[in-house]
C-alpha positions in Angstrom: 121.0 71.5 93.0 120.0 72.1 89.3 116.6 72.6 88.2 116.8 70.6 84.9 119.9 68.7 83.3 119.9 67.4 79.6 122.2 64.7 78.8 123.5 62.7 75.9 122.6 65.0 73.3 124.5 66.5 70.2 124.7 70.0 71.3 125.5 72.9 69.1 127.2 75.7 71.2 129.0 78.8 70.0 132.2 76.8 69.9 130.5 74.3 67.7 128.9 71.1 68.0 129.8 68.1 70.2 128.5 65.8 72.8 127.6 68.1 76.1 125.3 68.0 78.9 123.4 71.1 79.6 122.7 72.3 83.3 119.8 74.9 83.9 118.9 76.8 86.8 115.7 78.6 86.8 115.3 80.3 83.2 119.2 80.4 82.4 122.0 78.0 81.3 124.3 77.3 84.4 126.7 75.2 82.7 127.6 73.3 79.6 130.0 70.4 80.7 131.7 67.4 79.3 129.4 64.2 79.6 128.8 62.9 83.1 130.3 66.0 84.9 127.6 67.6 86.2 125.9 66.9 89.8 124.1 63.7 89.8 121.2 65.3 91.3 118.7 67.6 89.5 115.1 68.3 89.8 114.5 66.9 86.4 116.6 64.9 83.7 116.1 64.7 80.0 117.6 62.4 78.0 118.5 63.5 74.7 120.4 60.4 73.2 120.0 60.6 69.6 118.7 64.2 69.3 120.3 67.4 68.1 120.1 70.1 70.7 120.1 73.8 68.9 119.4 77.1 70.3 115.6 77.9 70.4 114.7 79.2 67.0 114.3 83.3 66.3 112.2 84.3 63.7 112.8 87.9 62.8 109.8 88.8 60.6 106.2 87.8 61.4 102.8 89.7 60.8 100.3 88.7 63.5 97.0 90.2 64.0 97.7 92.3 61.1 95.5 94.0 58.5 95.2 91.9 55.4 95.7 94.4 52.4 95.0 92.1 49.4 90.9 92.5 49.6 90.5 95.9 51.2 86.5 95.6 50.3 86.7 93.0 52.9 88.9 93.8 55.7 90.0 91.3 58.1 93.5 90.4 60.2 95.9 87.8 60.0 95.7 85.4 63.0 97.0 86.7 66.3 99.7 85.7 68.6 97.6 83.3 70.7 97.1 81.0 67.6 100.4 81.5 65.7 102.9 81.4 68.4 101.1 77.6 69.3 103.0 76.5 65.9 106.2 78.4 66.6 106.5 76.4 70.1 105.6 73.3 68.1 108.3 73.9 65.5 111.1 75.0 67.8 111.0 78.8 67.6 111.3 80.4 71.0 111.4 83.9 69.9 109.8 86.5 67.2 109.8 89.7 66.2 106.8 91.4 64.9 105.8 94.8 63.8 104.3 97.8 64.9 103.1 100.3 62.4 103.7 104.1 62.7 101.5 105.9 60.0 100.6 109.7 59.6 99.0 110.9 62.6 100.3 108.2 65.0 103.4 108.4 67.3 106.1 105.9 67.8 105.1 105.4 71.6 101.5 105.0 70.9 102.3 102.4 68.1 104.6 100.5 70.5 101.8 100.7 73.5 99.0 99.6 71.3 101.0 96.3 70.1 102.5 95.4 73.4 98.7 95.7 74.9 97.7 93.2 72.2 100.5 90.8 72.9 100.3 90.5 76.6 99.5 87.3 77.8 98.7 86.1 74.4 102.0 84.6 73.1 103.3 81.3 73.7 106.9 82.1 73.1 109.0 85.3 73.7 108.8 88.4 71.3 109.8 92.0 70.3 108.7 94.5 67.8 110.2 96.0 64.9 108.9 99.7 64.4 107.5 100.4 60.7 107.9 103.9 59.4 104.8 103.9 56.9 103.7 106.6 54.6 104.3 110.5 54.3 105.3 110.9 58.3 105.7 114.2 59.6 109.2 115.1 60.4 108.5 115.3 64.2 108.0 111.4 64.0 111.6 111.0 62.9 112.7 113.0 66.4 111.1 110.1 68.4 113.7 107.6 66.8 116.5 108.0 69.6 114.2 107.8 72.3 112.5 104.6 71.3 116.0 102.8 70.7 116.9 104.0 74.1 113.7 102.3 75.3 114.7 98.8 73.6 113.2 99.1 70.3 116.4 99.7 67.8 115.2 98.5 64.6 112.9 100.5 62.1 111.1 99.0 59.0 110.5 100.8 55.9 109.0 99.8 52.4 110.6 101.2 49.5 107.5 100.5 47.3 103.9 99.8 48.0 103.3 96.4 47.3 99.9 96.4 45.7 98.4 99.2 43.5 96.6 102.0 45.2 93.0 101.6 46.5 90.9 104.2 48.3 90.3 101.7 51.2 94.1 100.4 51.3 96.8 102.4 53.5 100.1 102.6 51.6 103.4 101.5 53.2 105.7 103.2 51.1 108.4 105.6 52.6 110.1 108.0 50.0 114.0 107.9 49.8 114.2 111.3 51.0 112.4 110.2 54.3 114.4 106.8 54.3 117.4 108.7 54.3 116.3 111.2 57.1 115.3 108.1 59.2 118.9 106.7 58.6 120.4 109.9 59.7 118.4 109.6 63.2 118.7 105.7 63.5 122.8 105.3 62.9 124.2 107.8 65.4 121.6 106.3 68.0 122.6 102.8 67.9 119.7 101.4 65.6 119.5 99.3 62.3 117.1 100.0 59.6 115.2 96.9 58.1 114.3 97.1 54.5 111.7 95.9 52.3 113.3 96.2 48.8 111.5 96.8 45.5 111.4 99.8 43.1 108.1 101.4 43.4 108.0 103.0 39.8 108.8 99.6 38.2 106.5 97.7 40.3 103.6 100.1 39.8 104.3 100.4 36.0 104.4 96.7 36.0 100.9 96.5 37.5 99.4 99.0 35.1 101.2 97.5 32.1 100.1 93.9 32.9 96.4 94.7 33.6 96.2 96.8 30.4 97.7 93.9 28.4 95.0 91.6 30.0 97.8 89.6 31.5 96.5 89.8 35.1 96.8 86.3 36.2 98.6 85.7 39.2 100.8 83.5 37.7 102.7 86.5 36.5 103.5 87.9 40.0 107.1 87.1 39.4 107.1 89.4 36.3 105.5 92.4 38.2 107.7 91.8 41.3 110.6 91.2 39.1 114.4 90.4 39.8 115.2 94.0 38.5 112.9 95.5 40.9 115.2 94.2 43.6 118.3 94.9 42.0 117.3 98.5 41.6 115.9 99.0 45.2 118.7 97.0 46.8 121.7 98.9 45.0 119.6 102.4 45.7 119.4 101.6 49.6 123.1 100.3 49.6 124.4 103.4 48.3 122.2 105.6 50.5 123.5 103.5 53.6 127.1 103.8 52.4 126.7 107.9 52.2 125.0 108.0 55.4 127.2 105.6 57.3 124.2 103.4 58.2 123.4 99.7 58.7 120.9 97.9 57.0 119.1 94.7 56.9 117.2 93.3 53.8 114.1 91.5 54.6 112.9 88.3 52.4 115.7 88.5 49.6 114.3 86.5 46.9 116.4 87.0 43.9 120.1 86.2 42.8 120.6 90.0 42.4 119.7 90.8 45.8 122.0 88.3 47.3 125.0 89.5 45.1 124.2 93.1 45.9 124.5 92.3 49.6 127.6 90.2 49.2 129.2 92.8 47.4 128.5 95.5 50.3 129.5 93.2 52.8 132.9 92.6 50.9 133.4 96.2 50.8 133.2 96.4 54.6 129.5 98.0 55.0 127.2 96.4 57.6 124.6 95.0 55.4 122.6 91.7 56.3 120.2 89.7 54.4 117.4 87.3 55.1 115.5 84.9 53.0 112.7 82.7 53.6 112.1 79.0 53.2 109.5 79.3 50.6 111.7 81.4 48.4 114.4 78.6 48.6 112.1 75.5 48.2 109.5 76.9 45.5 109.8 79.0 42.5 107.4 80.6 40.0 106.4 77.7 38.1 104.6 76.6 41.4 102.0 79.3 40.9 100.4 77.1 38.0 99.6 74.4 40.4 96.1 74.2 42.1 97.3 75.8 45.5 100.4 77.3 44.3 99.6 80.8 45.9 99.8 78.9 49.2 103.5 79.7 48.9 103.3 83.3 47.6 104.6 86.0 49.5 105.6 89.9 48.4 108.1 90.0 46.5 107.1 87.0 44.2 108.5 83.5 44.1 111.3 83.8 41.2 113.2 81.2 39.2 115.5 78.1 39.8 118.8 80.2 39.6 117.4 82.4 42.3 116.8 79.4 44.6 120.4 78.2 44.0 121.7 81.6 45.1 119.6 81.9 48.1 120.8 78.5 49.2 124.3 79.2 48.6 123.9 82.5 50.6 122.4 80.5 53.4 124.5 77.5 53.5 128.1 79.3 53.1 127.8 83.2 53.1 126.0 86.0 52.1 122.7 85.9 53.8 122.3 85.9 57.7 119.2 84.8 58.5 116.3 82.2 57.6 112.9 83.9 58.3 109.3 83.7 57.3 107.2 86.8 56.7 104.8 84.8 58.7 101.2 86.0 57.5 98.7 83.2 58.9 95.3 83.2 57.5 92.7 80.4 56.5 93.0 78.5 53.2 90.0 80.2 52.1 91.5 83.7 52.4 94.9 82.7 51.2 93.5 81.2 48.0 90.4 84.2 47.6 92.8 86.2 45.1 93.7 84.7 41.6 95.1 88.1 40.0 98.4 89.7 40.3 96.6 92.6 42.4 94.6 90.6 44.8 96.8 87.4 45.9 97.2 87.3 49.6 100.8 87.3 50.3 102.6 85.5 53.3 101.6 82.1 54.9 101.9 80.0 57.9 105.5 79.0 58.0 107.0 79.7 61.3 106.1 76.0 62.5 108.0 74.6 59.5 111.1 76.8 59.5 113.5 74.9 61.9 112.4 71.4 60.2 112.7 72.4 56.7 115.8 74.5 57.4 117.3 71.5 59.0 115.9 68.9 56.4 116.8 71.0 53.1 119.9 72.8 54.5 121.9 70.3 56.5 120.6 67.1 55.3 120.4 67.6 51.5 122.9 70.5 51.1 125.7 69.6 53.7 125.0 73.0 55.9 127.2 72.7 59.0 125.3 72.1 62.1 127.2 75.5 63.5 125.9 77.5 60.5 122.2 76.0 60.9 122.0 77.4 64.2 123.3 80.8 62.9 120.9 81.0 60.4 117.9 80.1 62.3 118.7 81.7 65.6 122.0 83.0 66.4 122.7 85.9 63.7 119.1 87.3 64.3 120.0 87.4 68.1 123.2 89.3 67.2 121.8 91.4 64.3 118.7 92.8 66.4 120.2 93.1 69.7 119.1 89.9 71.7 122.6 88.0 71.9 123.9 86.4 74.1 120.6 86.2 76.1 118.9 84.4 73.0 120.5 82.7 70.5 123.2 80.6 72.3 123.6 77.4 74.2 126.1 79.0 76.7 126.4 79.8 80.6 124.2 82.9 81.3 122.0 82.5 78.2 118.5 81.9 78.4 117.5 78.3 78.6 115.9 78.4 75.1 116.5 75.1 73.3 115.0 72.9 70.3 115.5 69.2 70.0 115.4 68.1 66.6 115.4 64.0 65.7 117.2 63.4 62.8 115.7 60.0 62.6 112.3 61.3 61.8 111.5 60.5 58.2 108.0 61.2 56.9 106.0 63.1 54.5 104.2 66.1 56.1 100.4 66.1 56.3 97.9 68.8 57.6 98.2 66.9 61.0 101.6 67.8 61.3 100.8 71.6 61.9 98.9 73.4 64.7 97.7 76.7 63.7 95.1 77.1 61.0 93.5 74.7 58.3 96.4 74.4 56.0 100.3 74.5 55.4 102.2 75.1 52.3 104.4 72.3 53.3 101.7 69.6 53.0 103.1 66.8 51.1 106.8 68.0 51.9 109.1 64.8 52.5 111.4 65.7 55.4 114.3 63.9 57.3 114.5 65.4 60.9 111.8 67.4 62.9 111.7 69.4 65.9 110.4 67.2 68.8 111.0 69.2 72.0 111.0 72.8 72.6 112.2 74.6 76.0 111.6 78.3 76.7 113.6 79.7 79.5 113.8 76.5 81.2 110.3 75.3 80.8 109.2 72.6 78.4 106.6 74.0 76.4 106.2 71.1 73.9 107.6 67.4 74.0 106.6 64.6 71.7 103.6 66.4 70.2 102.2 67.7 73.3 101.7 71.4 74.1 102.9 71.9 77.7 103.1 75.6 77.6 100.3 78.5 77.6 99.9 82.3 76.1 101.1 83.7 79.5 104.6 82.1 78.7 106.0 84.5 76.2 107.5 87.7 77.3 108.5 91.0 75.8 112.2 91.7 74.9 114.0 94.8 75.5 117.0 94.8 72.9 120.0 96.8 72.3 122.4 96.2 69.5 126.3 95.5 69.7 127.9 98.3 68.1 130.2 95.9 66.1 127.1 94.7 64.4 126.6 98.4 63.1 130.0 99.0 62.3 130.9 96.3 60.0 129.0 92.6 58.9 129.4 91.0 62.0 127.8 87.6 61.0 
């Protein structure tokens, strides 16, 4: 007898959307069948009539329990997984990938162990970690990369710039391009992927100096410091290096048309290059900084211009970009709005809970994104790129029973009461059509009809291995 049967939903499978019933045994999907063909008896039956059933969301870019860098004189941390993954569960996201930072004097195994201990029994949803290589690392650290990949940690993040100016109490994240190339040499042969925050260090730091000297340090100028040209220079330099070293690259938070164009060009040339963007980049531009709560939608790099929003949406709806992420960085509203200058505005925001709903409302309803493409950019592509597919990211026999039900009949203007993490959301006041109403993690209903049914012991650590095809060519 099946443990759970889901009937009458519009289900998005790897073969497309259609009327299917889903049979679940334990934590896995046992069958995806024509309506009425599954056994009549089941321990539990859910009627999904009128609902869209998609793979549980995968957010590939989050920063929970992370040091806040914008105010080094007032050190603090972003909210942890026990807080933020509650919102993910309500928003239909069943897996997230965070970061463990390796700095000078720290080994890769030690960094992983520390983060794993922090997450244990603290997450409502499943999780994994990218390894961030930060600062002037000793060459010996790079020798640890192949073993980390074998242990199930195949993705390594680098920053091509420090996102804020130097400060004696602020650790830098930038990795020089010599070390980035050296990392590629270790990562690529071992079956790993480089994850890149791409901005030009010289240009960004010069812009900080210049704007402060010219007394133009208002935060409304952030888009001129973290500029379109900076993204172009860093993306093209990285792509050139990756081509020379036969390495696969994933660009996080693409914010500008120039970034999208660079990714699309590299992919057209057969390079395994992938790009994500964030829903706040798609829905807000730099003019929003001038509003009273405009910095609620800021992250690094900055919001850009309407032409960039159009390019980002085109990349998501059609081709060029592979994933919709958040750069989740959850804080209180007071911390988020504490800074007002180009050198102290806190980046990131609480966007993970809204990601699936905003993606559906803005992408599918308003811009004609296909349901298959929606499942790809919110779940399946991240699973493929980061080594979780087909365990995650697919409604198919043998896959984890991670599901999100979206009710397309929901029409509302979002308020603070629609969110479950902290005391604000940048999406307050946003009108939506369609919203997640039920979330299932490995066969367990963890959210249903506004009720939280899961616990922080539900989330599990995930070991990953990337399919070689993803590393040889642009596979998704």
